[in-house]
C-alpha positions in Angstrom: -14.9 3.0 14.3 -11.9 5.1 14.0 -11.9 6.8 10.8 -8.4 8.8 11.2 -6.3 8.0 8.4 -2.1 7.4 8.6 1.0 8.2 6.4 3.4 5.9 6.6 6.4 6.4 4.9 8.8 3.0 4.0 12.1 3.0 2.7 11.4 2.3 -1.1 11.6 5.0 -3.7 10.8 8.4 -2.2 7.6 10.1 -3.4 8.2 12.8 -5.9 5.5 14.9 -4.6 4.4 14.7 -1.1 0.5 14.5 -0.6 -1.1 17.4 1.6 -0.4 16.0 5.2 -2.9 18.3 6.7 -5.3 15.2 5.4 -3.5 12.9 7.7 -4.0 12.4 11.5 -0.8 10.9 12.3 2.6 10.7 10.1 5.0 8.0 10.8 8.1 6.5 9.3 10.4 3.4 9.6 13.9 4.3 10.5 15.4 3.9 6.9 13.1 6.6 5.6 13.2 8.9 8.1 16.1 11.0 6.3 13.8 12.0 3.4 11.4 13.2 5.6 14.1 15.4 8.0 15.2 16.8 4.5 11.7 18.0 3.8 11.3 19.5 7.0 9.0 17.1 7.8 8.3 15.9 11.4 6.7 12.5 12.1 4.7 11.7 15.1 6.9 8.8 15.8 9.8 6.5 14.2 10.0 3.0 14.3 12.9 0.2 13.5 16.3 -1.3 14.6 17.9 2.4 14.2 21.3 1.2 13.4 22.0 3.9 11.0 20.1 6.9 12.4 22.7 8.8 14.9 20.4 11.9 16.2 16.5 12.1 16.3 14.9 15.2 17.8 13.3 14.2 21.5 10.1 15.9 20.4 9.7 12.6 18.1 8.5 9.2 19.4 10.9 6.6 19.1 9.8 3.0 18.9 12.7 0.4 18.9 11.4 -2.8 17.1 14.6 -5.1 16.9 13.1 -8.2 16.0 14.5 -9.8 13.0 11.8 -12.0 12.3 9.3 -9.6 10.9 10.0 -7.0 8.4 10.0 -3.2 9.5 6.7 -2.9 7.6 5.1 -5.6 9.6 6.1 -4.2 12.8 5.0 -1.0 12.1 1.5 -2.3 11.1 1.4 -3.7 14.4 2.2 -0.7 16.4 -0.7 1.2 14.0 -3.3 -1.4 14.7 -2.4 -1.6 18.6 -2.9 1.9 18.3 -6.4 1.6 16.8 -5.4 3.2 13.1 -6.8 1.3 10.3 -6.8 3.0 7.6 -3.2 3.9 5.9 -1.6 5.1 3.2 1.7 3.4 2.2 4.2 5.4 0.3 7.9 4.3 -0.6 6.5 0.5 -0.6 7.9 -0.1 -4.0 10.8 0.8 -5.9 14.7 0.0 -5.1 15.1 -3.5 -4.0 12.3 -5.6 -5.7 12.5 -8.0 -2.7 11.7 -5.6 -0.5 8.2 -4.5 -2.9 7.3 -8.4 -3.2 7.5 -8.5 1.0 5.9 -5.8 1.2 2.6 -7.3 -0.9 2.9 -10.5 1.5 2.6 -8.2 4.5 -0.4 -6.6 2.8 -2.1 -9.7 2.4 -1.4 -10.8 5.9 -3.0 -7.6 7.6 -5.8 -7.5 5.0 -8.9 -8.4 7.4 -7.7 -5.6 10.1 -6.1 -2.9 8.3 -7.4 -1.0 4.7 -4.2 -0.6 3.2 -3.5 1.5 0.2 0.3 1.9 -1.4 1.0 5.3 -3.5 4.1 5.4 -5.7 5.4 8.1 -8.2 3.3 6.0 -11.0 -0.1 5.6 -9.5 -1.8 3.4 -6.4 -2.6 0.2 -6.0 -4.1 -2.2 -3.1 -5.8 -5.3 -2.2 -9.1 -5.9 -3.7 -12.2 -6.7 -1.7 -14.6 -9.6 -3.5 -16.9 -7.0 -4.6 -15.0 -3.4 -5.6 -16.5 -0.6 -7.4 -14.1 2.4 -8.2 -15.3 5.9 -9.6 -13.6 8.7 -12.0 -10.6 6.9 -13.2 -12.0 6.5 -17.1 -8.9 6.7 -19.1 -6.6 5.5 -16.6 -4.5 1.8 -17.1 -6.0 -0.8 -14.5 -4.2 -4.1 -13.9 -5.3 -6.8 -12.2 -2.3 -9.0 -10.4 -3.3 -12.3 -8.6 -1.4 -13.7 -5.7 -1.1 -16.5 -6.5 -4.3 -17.6 -8.0 -8.2 -15.6 -8.1 -11.0 -17.7 -9.2 -14.5 -16.3 -10.7 -13.1 -12.8 -11.3 -15.9 -10.4 -13.6 -15.3 -7.1 -14.3 -17.4 -4.5 -16.0 -16.1 -0.5 -17.1 -13.0 -1.9 -18.6 -12.0 -2.4 -22.3 -11.0 -5.9 -22.0 -13.9 -7.4 -19.5 -13.7 -10.7 -17.7 -16.6 -12.9 -17.1 -16.5 -15.3 -14.3 -12.8 -16.2 -15.2 -9.9 -17.3 -13.6 -6.2 -15.4 -12.9 -3.2 -17.2 -11.6 0.4 -16.1 -11.5 2.4 -17.9 -14.3 -0.4 -18.7 -16.5 -2.8 -15.6 -16.4 -2.8 -12.2 -15.3 -4.7 -9.0 -16.0 -2.2 -6.1 -16.8 -2.9 -2.7 -18.6 -6.5 -2.7 -19.1 -8.0 0.4 -20.0 -11.0 2.1 -17.8 -13.6 3.0 -20.8 -16.6 4.0 -18.0 -16.3 6.3 -14.9 -17.4 3.4 -12.7 -15.3 0.3 -12.4 -16.7 -2.8 -11.4 -14.3 -5.9 -10.3 -15.8 -9.1 -8.0 -14.0 -12.3 -7.6 -14.6 -15.5 -5.8 -11.8 -16.6 -4.2 -8.2 -15.5 -3.3 -6.3 -12.3 -3.1 -6.2 -9.5 -5.9 -4.3 -6.6 -6.2 -5.4 -4.0 -8.5 -2.9 -1.4 -9.8 -4.0 2.1 -11.3 -1.7 4.1 -13.0 -1.5 7.9 -13.0 
């Protein structure tokens, strides 16, 4: 199994701090976010997009043109990574700016859930699609939110201030925002649906 890790930058809110890029095997970006890396003197391994707005790219960087407007830039670059057998992807710049892009990125994450391990990072924390049995360690004192898209059944939790016991969450009815981790280990299980877990700094 390929355990190589990918740093992927999208064109949302730029990270206030760059993670240790030595921890990644591949650095890539969509064309709209390339300027940020360029300003930080970070050279990606490849750039994907339609390249309407980029004038000059060093020849040392691989350019992959993806003009198909039926898919988002995020979806298209995930397809490239999947075809290259990269499965573990940390996404930066997936939220902020236009919120329709943020919601679209959540949709794309659901689409790729069975094939890729995607974790989003922003300037407030991180979030990801939970497995039906998820355990998290060393987050005591952090704010934890459970957000269903759109309905999740049989949710049970332990380690949170306000536990759930085989309960249903649904967008527009009841969601699980702003809970608090009161133990070092958090356990979250559910039966059906797509559940995002947000953990704030």
